[in-house]
DSSP file (Angstrom, degrees, kcal/mol; ACC not computed):
  #  RESIDUE AA STRUCTURE BP1 BP2  ACC     N-H-->O    O-->H-N    N-H-->O    O-->H-N    TCO  KAPPA ALPHA  PHI   PSI    X-CA   Y-CA   Z-CA
    1    1 A M    > >       0   0    0      0, 0.0     3,-1.9     0, 0.0     5,-1.7   0.000 360.0 360.0 360.0 -32.3    0.0    0.0   -0.1
    2    2 A E  G > 5 +     0   0    0      1,-0.3     3,-1.7     3,-0.2     5,-0.1   0.799 360.0  72.1 -62.5 -25.0    2.8    2.4    0.8
    3    3 A D  G 3 5S+     0   0    0      1,-0.3    -1,-0.3     2,-0.1     0, 0.0   0.703 105.6  38.1 -64.5 -18.7    3.9    2.2   -2.9
    4    4 A H  G < 5S-     0   0    0     -3,-1.9    -1,-0.3     2,-0.2    -2,-0.2   0.006 129.7 -90.1-121.3  29.1    0.9    4.3   -3.8
    5    5 A G  T < 5S+     0   0    0     -3,-1.7     2,-0.5     1,-0.2    -3,-0.2   0.750  85.4 123.0  83.5  28.8    0.9    6.6   -0.8
    6    6 A T      < -     0   0    0     -5,-1.7     2,-0.5     8,-0.0    -1,-0.2  -0.970  52.3-142.7-123.2 122.5   -1.3    4.8    1.7
    7    7 A D    >>  -     0   0    0     -2,-0.5     3,-1.2     1,-0.2     4,-0.6  -0.695  13.7-139.8 -78.3 127.5    0.1    3.9    5.2
    8    8 A F  G >4 S+     0   0    0     -2,-0.5     3,-0.9     1,-0.3     4,-0.4   0.864  97.4  58.6 -64.0 -34.7   -1.2    0.6    6.1
    9    9 A A  G 34 S+     0   0    0      1,-0.2    -1,-0.3     2,-0.1     4,-0.1   0.751 116.6  31.5 -60.8 -26.4   -1.7    1.7    9.8
   10   10 A T  G <> S+     0   0    0     -3,-1.2     4,-2.2     1,-0.1     3,-0.4   0.263  84.5 110.8-114.9   9.9   -4.0    4.4    8.9
   11   11 A R  H <X S+     0   0    0     -3,-0.9     4,-2.5    -4,-0.6     5,-0.2   0.862  77.8  52.8 -58.2 -41.5   -5.7    3.0    5.7
   12   12 A A  H  > S+     0   0    0     -4,-0.4     4,-2.2     1,-0.2    -1,-0.2   0.904 110.3  46.1 -63.3 -40.9   -9.1    2.6    7.3
   13   13 A K  H  > S+     0   0    0     -3,-0.4     4,-2.5     2,-0.2    -1,-0.2   0.867 112.5  52.1 -68.1 -37.6   -9.3    6.2    8.6
   14   14 A L  H  X S+     0   0    0     -4,-2.2     4,-2.1     2,-0.2    -2,-0.2   0.920 111.5  46.3 -66.7 -41.6   -8.1    7.5    5.2
   15   15 A V  H  X S+     0   0    0     -4,-2.5     4,-2.7    -5,-0.2    -2,-0.2   0.925 111.6  51.6 -63.5 -43.5  -10.8    5.5    3.4
   16   16 A R  H  X S+     0   0    0     -4,-2.2     4,-3.0     1,-0.2    -2,-0.2   0.928 111.3  46.5 -59.6 -47.2  -13.4    6.7    5.9
   17   17 A E  H  X S+     0   0    0     -4,-2.5     4,-2.6     1,-0.2    -1,-0.2   0.891 112.2  50.5 -63.1 -39.6  -12.5   10.3    5.4
   18   18 A R  H  X S+     0   0    0     -4,-2.1     4,-2.6     2,-0.2    -1,-0.2   0.914 112.1  48.0 -67.2 -41.5  -12.5   10.0    1.6
   19   19 A I  H  X S+     0   0    0     -4,-2.7     4,-2.6     2,-0.2    -2,-0.2   0.942 112.9  47.6 -64.5 -47.8  -15.9    8.3    1.6
   20   20 A E  H  X S+     0   0    0     -4,-3.0     4,-1.8     1,-0.2    -2,-0.2   0.916 112.7  49.0 -60.7 -40.3  -17.3   11.0    3.9
   21   21 A A  H  X S+     0   0    0     -4,-2.6     4,-2.6     1,-0.2    -2,-0.2   0.930 111.7  49.7 -61.0 -45.2  -15.8   13.8    1.7
   22   22 A M  H  X S+     0   0    0     -4,-2.6     4,-2.5     1,-0.2    -2,-0.2   0.902 106.9  54.3 -65.5 -40.8  -17.3   12.2   -1.5
   23   23 A K  H  X S+     0   0    0     -4,-2.6     4,-1.9     1,-0.2    -1,-0.2   0.902 110.4  48.3 -59.9 -40.5  -20.7   11.9    0.2
   24   24 A L  H  X S+     0   0    0     -4,-1.8     4,-2.4    -5,-0.2    -2,-0.2   0.958 112.4  47.6 -64.3 -49.0  -20.5   15.7    0.9
   25   25 A I  H  < S+     0   0    0     -4,-2.6    20,-0.2     1,-0.2    -2,-0.2   0.880 114.0  47.9 -61.2 -37.3  -19.4   16.5   -2.7
   26   26 A W  H  < S+     0   0    0     -4,-2.5    -1,-0.2    -5,-0.2    -2,-0.2   0.848 122.7  31.6 -71.7 -33.4  -22.2   14.3   -4.1
   27   27 A T  H  < S+     0   0    0     -4,-1.9     2,-0.3    -5,-0.2    -2,-0.2   0.577 107.0  66.9-103.7 -14.1  -25.0   15.8   -1.9
   28   28 A K     <  -     0   0    0     -4,-2.4     3,-0.2    -5,-0.1     0, 0.0  -0.815  66.0-141.5-112.6 148.8  -24.1   19.5   -1.3
   29   29 A S  S    S+     0   0    0     -2,-0.3     2,-0.4     1,-0.3    16,-0.3   0.818 103.1  25.0 -72.5 -31.1  -24.0   22.3   -3.8
   30   30 A K  S    S-     0   0    0     14,-0.1     2,-0.4    -6,-0.1    -1,-0.3  -0.986  83.6-174.8-132.7 121.5  -20.9   23.6   -1.9
   31   31 A A  E     +A   43   0A   0     12,-2.6    12,-2.7    -2,-0.4     2,-0.3  -0.900  11.7 175.7-120.9 147.5  -18.9   21.1    0.1
   32   32 A E  E     -     0   0A   0     -2,-0.4     2,-0.4    10,-0.2    10,-0.1  -0.986   6.2-169.9-142.0 152.1  -16.0   21.4    2.4
   33   33 A Y  E     -A   40   0A   0      7,-1.8     7,-3.0    -2,-0.3     2,-0.4  -0.994   7.0-175.1-145.3 134.0  -14.1   18.7    4.5
   34   34 A H  E     +A   39   0A   0     -2,-0.4     5,-0.2     5,-0.2     2,-0.2  -0.820  29.2 136.3-135.7  97.9  -11.5   19.1    7.1
   35   35 A G        -     0   0    0      3,-3.0    -2,-0.0    -2,-0.4     0, 0.0  -0.554  67.8 -90.6-124.6-172.6  -10.1   15.7    8.5
   36   36 A E  S    S+     0   0    0     -2,-0.2     3,-0.1     1,-0.1   -22,-0.1   0.844 122.7  15.7 -69.0 -38.3   -6.7   14.4    9.3
   37   37 A F  S    S+     0   0    0      1,-0.2     2,-0.5   -24,-0.1    -1,-0.1   0.759 125.8  51.1-110.0 -34.0   -6.1   13.0    5.8
   38   38 A V        +     0   0    0      2,-0.0    -3,-3.0     0, 0.0     2,-0.3  -0.939  63.8 156.5-112.2 123.4   -8.6   14.7    3.6
   39   39 A N  E     +A   34   0A   0     -2,-0.5    -5,-0.2    -5,-0.2    -3,-0.0  -0.886   1.6 151.8-153.4 118.0   -8.9   18.5    3.8
   40   40 A F  E     -A   33   0A   0     -7,-3.0    -7,-1.8    -2,-0.3     3,-0.1  -0.995  36.3-121.7-142.6 153.9  -10.3   20.8    1.3
   41   41 A P  E     -     0   0A   0      0, 0.0   -10,-0.1     0, 0.0    -8,-0.1  -0.213  63.3 -50.0 -81.9 177.4  -12.0   24.3    1.5
   42   42 A E  E    S+     0   0A   0    -10,-0.1     2,-0.3   -12,-0.1   -10,-0.2  -0.246  74.0 163.2 -51.1 125.3  -15.4   25.0    0.1
   43   43 A M  E     -A   31   0A   0    -12,-2.7   -12,-2.6    -3,-0.1     2,-0.4  -0.935  30.1-136.3-144.2 163.8  -15.7   23.8   -3.5
   44   44 A M        -     0   0    0     -2,-0.3     2,-0.3   -14,-0.2   -14,-0.1  -0.958  18.7-176.9-126.5 147.3  -18.4   22.9   -6.0
   45   45 A A        -     0   0    0     -2,-0.4    -2,-0.0   -16,-0.3     0, 0.0  -0.990  14.5-135.0-146.6 132.8  -18.5   19.9   -8.3
   46   46 A W        +     0   0    0     -2,-0.3     2,-0.2     1,-0.1    -2,-0.0  -0.973  67.2  44.7-140.0 153.9  -20.9   18.9  -11.0
   47   47 A P  S    S-     0   0    0      0, 0.0    -1,-0.1     0, 0.0     3,-0.1   0.522  72.1-147.1 -78.3 159.1  -22.6   16.8  -12.3
   48   48 A K        -     0   0    0     -2,-0.2   -22,-0.1     1,-0.1   -21,-0.1  -0.588  32.1 -85.8 -87.1 153.7  -24.1   15.2   -9.2
   49   49 A P        -     0   0    0      0, 0.0    -1,-0.1     0, 0.0     0, 0.0  -0.280  25.7-135.9 -57.8 146.2  -24.9   11.5   -9.2
   50   50 A V  S    S+     0   0    0     -3,-0.1     2,-0.2     2,-0.1    -2,-0.0   0.853  87.0  82.1 -68.2 -39.9  -28.2   10.5  -10.5
   51   51 A Q  S    S-     0   0    0      2,-0.1     0, 0.0     5,-0.0     0, 0.0  -0.513  90.2-105.5 -65.8 132.9  -28.8    8.1   -7.6
   52   52 A K  S    S+     0   0    0      1,-0.2    -2,-0.1    -2,-0.2   -25,-0.0  -0.919  96.1   4.0-116.5 139.4  -30.1   10.0   -4.6
   53   53 A P  S    S-     0   0    0      0, 0.0    -1,-0.2     0, 0.0    -2,-0.1  -0.965 133.0 -60.1 -76.4 -18.6  -28.9   10.8   -2.1
   54   54 A H        -     0   0    0     -6,-0.1    -2,-0.1   -27,-0.0     3,-0.1  -0.961  67.3 -60.4-170.7 170.3  -25.7    9.3   -3.8
   55   55 A P        -     0   0    0      0, 0.0     2,-0.1     0, 0.0   -29,-0.0  -0.341  68.5 -92.4 -60.9 150.4  -24.4    6.0   -5.2
   56   56 A P        -     0   0    0      0, 0.0     2,-0.7     0, 0.0    18,-0.1  -0.390  29.9-139.4 -64.4 140.7  -24.3    3.2   -2.6
   57   57 A V        -     0   0    0     16,-0.1    18,-3.9    -2,-0.1     2,-0.6  -0.920  20.0-163.6-100.9 109.0  -21.1    2.7   -0.8
   58   58 A I  E     -b   76   0B   0     -2,-0.7     2,-0.5    16,-0.2    19,-0.2  -0.878   3.8-153.2-103.6 123.8  -20.5   -1.0   -0.5
   59   59 A V  E     -b   77   0B   0     17,-2.5    19,-2.4    -2,-0.6     2,-0.3  -0.847   9.8-165.4 -99.2 122.2  -18.0   -2.1    2.1
   60   60 A G  E     +b   78   0B   0     -2,-0.5     2,-0.3    17,-0.2    17,-0.0  -0.813  35.7  77.3-106.3 149.9  -16.1   -5.4    1.5
   61   61 A G        -     0   0    0     17,-2.0    19,-0.1    -2,-0.3    -2,-0.0  -0.790  69.5 -46.9 141.5 177.6  -14.1   -7.2    4.0
   62   62 A A     >> -     0   0    0     -2,-0.3     4,-1.9    17,-0.1     5,-0.9  -0.246  64.1 -71.2 -83.3 160.2  -14.1   -9.5    7.0
   63   63 A F  T  45S+     0   0    0      1,-0.2    -1,-0.1     3,-0.2     2,-0.1  -0.738 104.9  13.3 -85.2 136.6  -16.0   -9.4   10.2
   64   64 A P  T  >5S+     0   0    0      0, 0.0     4,-2.7     0, 0.0     5,-0.2  -0.981 126.6  44.4 -98.6 -23.9  -15.8   -7.5   12.6
   65   65 A Q  H  >5S+     0   0    0      1,-0.2     4,-1.8     2,-0.2    -2,-0.2   0.909 120.5  36.8 -49.9 -58.8  -13.6   -4.7   11.1
   66   66 A A  H  X5S+     0   0    0     -4,-1.9     4,-2.9     1,-0.2    -1,-0.2   0.865 114.0  58.7 -63.3 -36.4  -15.3   -4.3    7.7
   67   67 A A  H  ><S+     0   0    0     -5,-0.9     4,-1.9     1,-0.2    -1,-0.2   0.918 104.8  50.4 -60.5 -43.6  -18.7   -4.9    9.3
   68   68 A R  H  X S+     0   0    0     -4,-2.7     4,-2.3     2,-0.2    -1,-0.2   0.875 110.7  49.1 -59.9 -41.1  -18.1   -2.0   11.6
   69   69 A R  H  X>S+     0   0    0     -4,-1.8     4,-2.8    -5,-0.2     5,-0.5   0.904 109.8  51.3 -68.7 -40.9  -17.2    0.2    8.6
   70   70 A A  H  X5S+     0   0    0     -4,-2.9     4,-1.3     1,-0.2     6,-0.2   0.863 111.0  48.4 -66.8 -32.3  -20.3   -0.8    6.7
   71   71 A V  H  <5S+     0   0    0     -4,-1.9    -2,-0.2    -5,-0.2    -1,-0.2   0.933 114.6  47.7 -65.5 -46.9  -22.5    0.0    9.7
   72   72 A R  H  <5S-     0   0    0     -4,-2.3    -2,-0.2     1,-0.1    -3,-0.2   0.933 139.4 -11.4 -62.4 -51.8  -20.8    3.4   10.1
   73   73 A Y  H  <5S+     0   0    0     -4,-2.8     2,-0.2    -5,-0.1    -3,-0.2   0.344 103.7 101.9-139.2  12.1  -20.8    4.6    6.6
   74   74 A G     << -     0   0    0     -4,-1.3   -16,-0.2    -5,-0.5     3,-0.1  -0.570  49.8-154.5-100.8 164.5  -21.8    1.9    4.1
   75   75 A E  S    S+     0   0    0    -18,-3.9     2,-0.3     1,-0.2   -17,-0.2  -0.039  86.1  13.3-115.2  23.1  -24.9    1.0    2.2
   76   76 A G  E     -b   58   0B   0    -19,-0.5   -17,-2.5    31,-0.3     2,-0.4  -0.880  63.7-140.8 172.4 154.5  -23.9   -2.6    1.8
   77   77 A W  E     -bc  59 109B   0     31,-2.4    33,-2.3    -2,-0.3   -17,-0.2  -0.999   6.3-165.5-135.3 137.3  -21.4   -5.2    3.2
   78   78 A I  E     -b   60   0B   0    -19,-2.4   -17,-2.0    -2,-0.4     2,-0.2  -0.830  12.9-178.4-124.0  91.8  -19.7   -7.9    1.2
   79   79 A P        -     0   0    0      0, 0.0    33,-2.0     0, 0.0     2,-0.7  -0.493  36.7-106.8 -78.7 157.9  -18.1  -10.6    3.5
   80   80 A L  B >   -d  112   0C   0     31,-0.2     3,-2.0    -2,-0.2    33,-0.2  -0.802  23.9-144.3 -86.4 117.3  -16.1  -13.4    1.9
   81   81 A A  T 3  S+     0   0    0     31,-3.0     5,-0.4    -2,-0.7    32,-0.1   0.801  95.1  52.9 -56.3 -34.5  -18.2  -16.5    2.2
   82   82 A G  T 3  S+     0   0    0     30,-0.4     2,-0.6    31,-0.3    -1,-0.3   0.454  94.7  80.7 -87.1   2.8  -15.3  -18.9    2.7
   83   83 A R  S <  S-     0   0    0     -3,-2.0    -3,-0.1     2,-0.0    -1,-0.0  -0.924 100.3 -20.2-108.2 121.4  -13.7  -16.9    5.6
   84   84 A G  S    S-     0   0    0     -2,-0.6     2,-0.9     1,-0.1     3,-0.1  -0.174  98.5 -58.3  80.3-175.2  -15.2  -17.3    9.1
   85   85 A D    >>  -     0   0    0      1,-0.1     4,-2.5     2,-0.0     3,-1.9  -0.855  45.8-172.2-106.3  96.2  -18.6  -18.7    9.8
   86   86 A V  H 3> S+     0   0    0     -2,-0.9     4,-2.3    -5,-0.4    -1,-0.1   0.769  84.0  66.8 -69.3 -17.8  -21.1  -16.4    8.0
   87   87 A F  H 34 S+     0   0    0      1,-0.2    -1,-0.3     2,-0.2    -3,-0.0   0.721 112.7  33.6 -72.1 -14.3  -24.0  -18.2    9.7
   88   88 A T  H <> S+     0   0    0     -3,-1.9     4,-1.2     2,-0.1    -2,-0.2   0.788 120.3  48.0 -99.1 -39.3  -22.6  -16.7   12.9
   89   89 A T  H  X S+     0   0    0     -4,-2.5     4,-2.9     1,-0.2     5,-0.2   0.860 102.8  61.3 -70.3 -37.7  -21.3  -13.3   11.6
   90   90 A V  H  X S+     0   0    0     -4,-2.3     4,-2.3     1,-0.2     5,-0.2   0.935 106.4  44.5 -61.4 -45.7  -24.4  -12.4    9.6
   91   91 A P  H  > S+     0   0    0      0, 0.0     4,-1.7     0, 0.0    -1,-0.2   0.857 113.1  53.3 -64.8 -31.3  -26.7  -12.3   12.7
   92   92 A K  H  X S+     0   0    0     -4,-1.2     4,-2.2     2,-0.2    -2,-0.2   0.919 108.8  49.3 -62.7 -43.6  -24.0  -10.4   14.5
   93   93 A F  H  X S+     0   0    0     -4,-2.9     4,-1.9     2,-0.2    -1,-0.2   0.901 109.2  50.7 -58.8 -44.2  -23.9   -7.9   11.7
   94   94 A R  H  X S+     0   0    0     -4,-2.3     4,-2.6     1,-0.2    -1,-0.2   0.878 108.5  53.0 -65.1 -35.9  -27.6   -7.4   11.7
   95   95 A E  H  X S+     0   0    0     -4,-1.7     4,-3.0     2,-0.2    -1,-0.2   0.906 107.4  52.6 -64.2 -42.0  -27.5   -6.9   15.5
   96   96 A M  H  X S+     0   0    0     -4,-2.2     4,-1.6     2,-0.2    -2,-0.2   0.898 109.2  49.2 -62.9 -38.3  -24.8   -4.2   15.0
   97   97 A L  H  <>S+     0   0    0     -4,-1.9     5,-2.9     2,-0.2     4,-0.3   0.944 111.0  49.2 -64.4 -46.2  -27.1   -2.5   12.5
   98   98 A K  H ><5S+     0   0    0     -4,-2.6     3,-2.3     1,-0.2    -2,-0.2   0.958 109.2  52.7 -56.8 -52.1  -30.0   -2.6   15.0
   99   99 A E  H 3<5S+     0   0    0     -4,-3.0    -1,-0.2     1,-0.3    -2,-0.2   0.824 108.2  51.6 -54.6 -31.7  -27.8   -1.2   17.7
  100  100 A A  T 3<5S-     0   0    0     -4,-1.6    -1,-0.3    -5,-0.2    -2,-0.2   0.454 120.2-109.8 -81.7  -0.1  -26.8    1.7   15.4
  101  101 A G  T < 5S+     0   0    0     -3,-2.3    -3,-0.2    -4,-0.3    -2,-0.1   0.760  74.8 135.7  76.5  24.1  -30.5    2.4   14.7
  102  102 A R      < -     0   0    0     -5,-2.9    -1,-0.2    -6,-0.2    -2,-0.1  -0.895  53.7-127.3-110.1 131.1  -30.3    1.2   11.1
  103  103 A P    >   -     0   0    0      0, 0.0     3,-1.4     0, 0.0     4,-0.3  -0.352  25.8-117.6 -69.9 156.9  -32.8   -1.1    9.4
  104  104 A E  G >  S+     0   0    0      1,-0.3     3,-2.1     2,-0.2    -2,-0.0   0.917 113.1  63.6 -58.1 -39.8  -31.4   -4.3    7.8
  105  105 A A  G 3  S+     0   0    0      1,-0.3    -1,-0.3     2,-0.1    -3,-0.0   0.676  90.9  64.9 -63.1 -17.0  -32.6   -3.0    4.4
  106  106 A S  G <  S+     0   0    0     -3,-1.4    -1,-0.3     1,-0.3    -2,-0.2   0.615 113.0  31.2 -83.6  -6.1  -30.3    0.0    4.6
  107  107 A C  S <  S-     0   0    0     -3,-2.1   -31,-0.3    -4,-0.3    -1,-0.3  -0.429  81.8-167.7-148.9  67.7  -27.2   -2.2    4.4
  108  108 A P        -     0   0    0      0, 0.0   -31,-2.4     0, 0.0     2,-0.4  -0.111  16.6-127.9 -58.9 153.1  -27.8   -5.4    2.4
  109  109 A I  B     -c   77   0B   0     20,-0.3    22,-2.1   -33,-0.2     2,-0.5  -0.882  19.4-172.3-106.5 135.2  -25.4   -8.2    2.5
  110  110 A T  E     - e   0 131C   0    -33,-2.3     2,-0.3    -2,-0.4    22,-0.2  -0.978  19.0-142.3-124.8 117.8  -23.9   -9.9   -0.6
  111  111 A L  E     - e   0 132C   0     20,-3.5    22,-2.6    -2,-0.5     2,-0.3  -0.669  19.6-153.8 -80.0 135.1  -21.8  -13.0    0.1
  112  112 A F  E     +de  80 133C   0    -33,-2.0   -31,-3.0    -2,-0.3   -30,-0.4  -0.827  65.5  18.4-110.2 142.0  -18.8  -13.1   -2.2
  113  113 A G  S    S-     0   0    0     20,-1.4   -31,-0.3    -2,-0.3     2,-0.2   0.911  76.0-174.9  68.6  44.8  -17.0  -16.2   -3.3
  114  114 A C        -     0   0    0     19,-0.8    -1,-0.2    -3,-0.3     2,-0.1  -0.507  26.6-114.4 -79.5 136.7  -19.6  -18.8   -2.5
  115  115 A A        -     0   0    0     -2,-0.2     2,-2.1     1,-0.1     6,-0.1  -0.382  29.2-110.9 -65.8 144.8  -18.7  -22.4   -3.0
  116  116 A E  S    S+     0   0    0     -2,-0.1     2,-0.6     4,-0.1    -1,-0.1  -0.383  72.2 131.9 -78.0  62.3  -20.6  -24.3   -5.7
  117  117 A D     >  -     0   0    0     -2,-2.1     4,-2.9     1,-0.1     5,-0.3  -0.940  48.2-154.5-118.2 102.9  -22.5  -26.4   -3.2
  118  118 A G  H  > S+     0   0    0     -2,-0.6     4,-2.1     1,-0.2     5,-0.2   0.836  94.1  46.5 -49.4 -46.4  -26.2  -26.4   -3.9
  119  119 A D  H  > S+     0   0    0      2,-0.2     4,-2.3     1,-0.2    -1,-0.2   0.922 113.8  47.9 -62.2 -46.9  -27.2  -27.2   -0.3
  120  120 A L  H  > S+     0   0    0      1,-0.2     4,-2.6     2,-0.2    -2,-0.2   0.889 109.9  53.2 -66.7 -37.7  -24.9  -24.6    1.1
  121  121 A L  H  X S+     0   0    0     -4,-2.9     4,-2.2     2,-0.2    -1,-0.2   0.910 109.4  48.3 -62.7 -40.4  -26.2  -22.0   -1.4
  122  122 A K  H  X S+     0   0    0     -4,-2.1     4,-2.8    -5,-0.3     5,-0.2   0.927 111.5  50.7 -58.6 -44.8  -29.8  -22.7   -0.3
  123  123 A R  H  X>S+     0   0    0     -4,-2.3     4,-2.7     1,-0.2     5,-0.9   0.907 108.9  51.8 -63.3 -41.5  -28.7  -22.4    3.3
  124  124 A Y  I  X>S+     0   0    0     -4,-2.6     4,-1.1     1,-0.2     6,-0.7   0.941 113.6  44.1 -58.5 -46.6  -27.0  -19.0    2.6
  125  125 A R  I  <5S+     0   0    0     -4,-2.2     4,-0.4     3,-0.2    -2,-0.2   0.907 123.0  35.7 -67.3 -41.9  -30.3  -17.7    0.9
  126  126 A T  I  <5S+     0   0    0     -4,-2.8    -2,-0.2    -5,-0.1    -3,-0.2   0.948 126.4  32.5 -81.0 -50.4  -32.6  -19.0    3.6
  127  127 A S  I  <5S+     0   0    0     -4,-2.7    -3,-0.2    -5,-0.2    -2,-0.1   0.899 131.0  30.7 -78.1 -43.0  -30.7  -18.6    6.8
  128  128 A C  I  <<S-     0   0    0     -4,-1.1    -3,-0.2    -5,-0.9    -1,-0.2   0.655  88.2-143.1 -91.6 -15.9  -28.6  -15.5    6.0
  129  129 A R      < +     0   0    0     -5,-0.5   -20,-0.3    -4,-0.4     2,-0.3   0.945  53.1 140.4  47.6  52.2  -31.1  -13.7    3.6
  130  130 A T        -     0   0    0     -6,-0.7     2,-0.2   -22,-0.1   -20,-0.2  -0.766  57.0-111.0-121.6 164.1  -28.3  -12.5    1.5
  131  131 A R  E     -e  110   0C   0    -22,-2.1   -20,-3.5    -2,-0.3     2,-0.4  -0.591  33.2-136.5 -82.5 157.1  -27.4  -12.0   -2.1
  132  132 A L  E     -e  111   0C   0    -22,-0.2     2,-0.4    -2,-0.2   -20,-0.2  -0.947  16.9-170.1-121.2 141.6  -24.8  -14.2   -3.5
  133  133 A R  E     -e  112   0C   0    -22,-2.6   -20,-1.4    -2,-0.4   -19,-0.8  -0.990   9.5-154.5-135.0 125.0  -21.9  -13.2   -5.8
  134  134 A Q        -     0   0    0     -2,-0.4     2,-0.1   -22,-0.2     3,-0.1  -0.819  31.1-112.9 -92.1 136.2  -19.5  -15.5   -7.7
  135  135 A P        -     0   0    0      0, 0.0     2,-0.1     0, 0.0    -1,-0.0  -0.439  35.5-104.9 -68.5 141.3  -16.1  -14.0   -8.5
  136  136 A A        +     0   0    0     -2,-0.1     2,-0.2     1,-0.1     7,-0.0  -0.366  62.3 130.1 -61.7 140.2  -15.4  -13.4  -12.2
  137  137 A G  S >  S-     0   0    0     -3,-0.1     3,-2.1    -2,-0.1     4,-0.3  -0.670  70.7 -23.2-158.0-142.5  -13.0  -16.0  -13.7
  138  138 A R  T 3  S+     0   0    0      1,-0.3     3,-0.5    -2,-0.2    -2,-0.1   0.844 136.9  43.1 -50.1 -38.4  -12.8  -18.2  -16.6
  139  139 A E  T >  S+     0   0    0      1,-0.2     3,-1.2     2,-0.1    -1,-0.3   0.289  80.3 109.2 -95.8  11.6  -16.6  -18.3  -17.1
  140  140 A S  T <   +     0   0    0     -3,-2.1     3,-0.4     1,-0.3    -1,-0.2   0.753  69.9  61.9 -63.6 -24.7  -17.1  -14.6  -16.5
  141  141 A R  T 3  S+     0   0    0     -3,-0.5     2,-0.4     1,-0.3    -1,-0.3   0.834 117.3  29.7 -70.2 -29.7  -18.0  -13.9  -20.2
  142  142 A S    X   +     0   0    0     -3,-1.2     3,-0.9     1,-0.1     4,-0.4  -0.861  64.1 177.3-132.4  97.3  -21.0  -16.2  -19.9
  143  143 A G  T 3>  +     0   0    0     -2,-0.4     4,-2.4    -3,-0.4     5,-0.2   0.534  65.1  91.1 -72.1  -7.2  -22.4  -16.3  -16.4
  144  144 A A  H 3> S+     0   0    0      1,-0.2     4,-2.7     2,-0.2    -1,-0.2   0.845  80.6  54.1 -59.4 -39.4  -25.0  -18.6  -17.7
  145  145 A A  H <> S+     0   0    0     -3,-0.9     4,-2.0    -6,-0.2    -1,-0.2   0.884 110.9  46.2 -67.8 -36.5  -23.0  -21.8  -16.9
  146  146 A I  H  > S+     0   0    0     -4,-0.4     4,-2.5    -7,-0.2    -2,-0.2   0.962 113.0  49.4 -68.3 -47.8  -22.5  -20.7  -13.3
  147  147 A L  H  X S+     0   0    0     -4,-2.4     4,-1.5     1,-0.2    -2,-0.2   0.850 109.3  52.9 -54.8 -42.9  -26.2  -19.8  -13.0
  148  148 A D  H  X S+     0   0    0     -4,-2.7     4,-0.8     2,-0.2     3,-0.4   0.949 111.2  45.9 -61.2 -49.6  -27.3  -23.1  -14.4
  149  149 A R  H >< S+     0   0    0     -4,-2.0     3,-0.8     1,-0.2    -2,-0.2   0.905 111.5  51.9 -56.7 -42.2  -25.1  -25.0  -11.9
  150  150 A W  H 3< S+     0   0    0     -4,-2.5    -1,-0.2     1,-0.2    -2,-0.2   0.755 101.8  61.4 -67.9 -27.0  -26.4  -22.8   -9.1
  151  151 A R  H 3<        0   0    0     -4,-1.5    -1,-0.2    -3,-0.4    -2,-0.2   0.744 360.0 360.0 -71.1 -22.7  -30.0  -23.5  -10.0
  152  152 A R    <<        0   0    0     -4,-0.8    -1,-0.2    -3,-0.8    -2,-0.1   0.468 360.0 360.0 -71.5 360.0  -29.6  -27.2   -9.4
């Protein structure tokens, strides 16, 4: 990360400030931001996003760190299905949303990297009530083959 100007130790705070600044730019006619890493005086930027109030910020990463970031400033969370027990972490994430006063619908979950196991996929859909996402790979040009396998 340091080879492109990001100190590993402060990366999460840098991302948070950048997202907060972008949300201001997207939603205010005149925006300014004064943080530790992001700092700019009043400025104007157009065009504004079509999505209101702004495009969704989807936070990817592991529980609990990325989950906390998603609750704090995200409009979605993407945990990796193969890391940790999502059947345990998804309910904990939903409890974090509740404690923050956010409805579940304000921060949907998309499991990434799901194994092609029909029973497990059904369990993800019913128990976790999440969207599922397969990483792009050899078959990314035609997702039909993956979807056909997942339907079985």
